[in-house]
Steps between C-alpha positions, in 0.01 A plus 500: 500500500435416863221637714495528879167478678388481863263227607404705803559872546527484881840401637479394863738679735653170612606410147647846453702471819622151411602619155702785650676256729554216255509678163501277190490183709131565561426480129711193435295298745170504308538506124271319257559485126199428278562404139455218249724295273475764224639772730814356662632666813823430688381431852750524786515224760236546768256685274165334434427442132145462374470382141142555391521239224644230726162325552451478122853367453443229761170411335680474164760268655229275636314499169798456269490213248170357616334223300187592304286260704359708791499206741866420438586871507332548838679193637835635380437839662402326825822296488705815438332668798572197717860467379557871568404441861516773761752703302257537209209577731712769666595649161134512397388655828781757499430594138132565560565676832736735317229592250259569786759708685580709191130557440442599864793746481329663202782437251393647166802439277823302498774490591415647838728538799305533824665622819348468844164426333463879475707618206526364147718579201361384166707427193845480659657154455800589717386436858786700652410805288133467591580481871734798465218700337271415788764586759575833330129583488450388858785719625339810349172440680459644851 
């Protein structure tokens, strides 16, 4: 069962006018999907995906098959961090930023489809259906 909520009850006139002019294109420009690996979601191209368990999965990758000696284990993790280079640092930063962004949006359950940082549908793994629910709701509001 999906649930539609507003992040903010006040819709600025400018957004309303743009939506009337551009219709669904307005919604397609700012969609964020928040989930984790236990709640898979098909995410269309151009939609931001935040996986809340991504930081833990990266940490598990870095800590996989470590020796029991803490000194050797720390050295191996350091080597893995170095070998991962900028790409790994970017993955880590993006993963943690996603968690912060989901928290700051007030996400309370997953999966969540957020549109325009104002509307959210919880529990709908089909992004297109979630966006359609939001658009249908939005069209009924003055």
